[in-house]
TIRO-556268 format. One record per residue (C-alpha): residue in three letters; x, y, z. Coordinates in steps of 0.001 Angstrom, whole numbers, plus 500000, padded with zeros to 6 digits. Layout:
REM TIRO-556268
ALAXYZ...
***
This chain:
REM TIRO-556268
UNK744699709484781984UNK741930707224783187UNK741113704197781068UNK737431703852780236UNK735922700430779836UNK732782699620777886UNK729608698369779505UNK729940695074777667UNK733490694527778923UNK732491695333782497UNK729567692932782495UNK731565690149780833UNK734443690686783265UNK732109690408786251UNK730529687261784817UNK733929685737784175UNK735197686702787634UNK732164685225789367UNK732155682055787292UNK735890681441787482UNK737034677888787903UNK738354676653791235UNK742028677429791563UNK741887680627789527UNK741684683957791288UNK740696687543790556UNK744278688388789683UNK744341685837786845UNK740976687002785540UNK742082690648785725UNK745374689864783976UNK743634688111781091UNK741070690878780603UNK743189693946781260UNK741614695993784070UNK743394696156787433UNK742351693696790105UNK740982696485792307UNK738783697715789450UNK737442694218788906UNK736693693928792629UNK734822697230792452UNK732742696068789513UNK731871692814791265UNK730905694588794473UNK728838697127792566UNK727081694345790713UNK726419692454793929UNK725076695488795768UNK723526697051792684UNK725106700320793709UNK724558703286791507UNK727837704879792621UNK729975702615790411UNK728450702858786952UNK728334699685784922UNK726876701557782025UNK728756704154780147UNK729947705323776811UNK729548701907775181UNK725863701456775882UNK725048701300772159UNK727846698913771209UNK727111695687769430UNK727502692431771260UNK730164690089769862UNK727423687759768597UNK725984690651766555UNK729183691287764614UNK728989690486760917UNK731403688067759290UNK733166690990757643UNK733637692793760970UNK734940689631762607UNK737353689030759753UNK738564692641759839UNK739182692389763603UNK741176689187763133UNK743293690719760379UNK743801693936762318UNK744997692152765466UNK747079689461763745UNK750401691188764367UNK749514692659767774UNK751177691639771028UNK749037690153773775UNK748818693517775538UNK747879695310772317UNK745176692711771628UNK743775693248775128UNK743745697029774566UNK742045696601771178UNK739452694307772716UNK738713696791775499UNK738120699521772951UNK735817697308770887UNK733939695819773858UNK735013692234773215UNK737344689729774824UNK740464688152773381UNK738741684777773510UNK736198686128771008UNK739003686779768528UNK740405683302769119UNK737029681635768605UNK736431683685765448UNK739808682583764077UNK738891678996764832UNK735526679421763091UNK737174680765759970UNK739808678037759929UNK737299675240760426UNK734626676742758246UNK732191676978761157UNK730845680155759630UNK728895677829757356UNK726139677920759951UNK725644681476758714UNK725381680030755216UNK722590677743756432UNK720774680761757837UNK721270682540754528UNK719861679540752642UNK716746679532754822UNK716328683260754262UNK716819682795750500UNK714179680078750461UNK711703682346752235UNK712479685202749843UNK712067682937746801UNK708655681821748058UNK707676685455748570UNK708859686340745065UNK706854683440743645UNK703730684569745502UNK704165688174744401UNK704766687091740793UNK701530685089740793UNK699637688048742232UNK701150690409739676UNK700243688054736823UNK696651687806738123UNK696365691592738348UNK697777692047734841UNK695147689650733492UNK692385691516735365UNK693647694837734000UNK693720693471730440UNK690176692164730867UNK688971695534732195UNK690618697317729247UNK688973694901726798UNK685563695487728407UNK686001699262728167UNK686913698999724477UNK683893696767723832UNK681599699132725738UNK682869702078723709UNK682349700174720440UNK678874699124721526UNK677996702702722455UNK679300703925719088UNK677334701186717302UNK674034702034719051UNK674579705772718533UNK675204705174714824UNK672121702928714528UNK669857705517716186UNK671224708236713909UNK670065706330710797
***
C-alpha cells in the first residue's frame, strides 16, 4: 500500500532538505522525516521545476498548520505520542501534517511555561472585549433613558389631551 503524505509535510520536507546544514545530506533529512530518499528527491525536483506531474498538493490541503493548533490540540498530541517509539512518532506526525520537532518544541513550551505568550494575547483580547462591553453598556443606558423620556412624554400628552377634552366638554 502506498503511503500518502500531506501537502504540509511535503512542503516542510522540501524546505528542510533545501536548507539543510553543511555536512548533512538528503538521507539524514529523509530518515528524520520518514519518506524515502527517492521520494524526497522527487519532491525537491518537482518544486524546483514546478512540475505538475508530481503533486505537492493532495488530501491534506485543508489541514491546519502547526502554528494554528490550539493549546488543547498540542497537549493532546503530546500526551498521545508520549509512549510512542521514534518510528511511531514519525508516522503519527505524517498523518497529522506536522514534524517531530513540532512535538518537541511544544513539550518544551509546556515545560517552560512559554504558552504564557498565549495568555498575553488572551489578556489583550479581554481588554478589548471589556472596553466594548463598557461602550455598549453606556449606549444601552442612554437608550433606556431616552425610552423612559419618550414614555413620560406620551403619558403627559395623553393626560393633556384628556384634560383639554374634559375642559371643552364643560
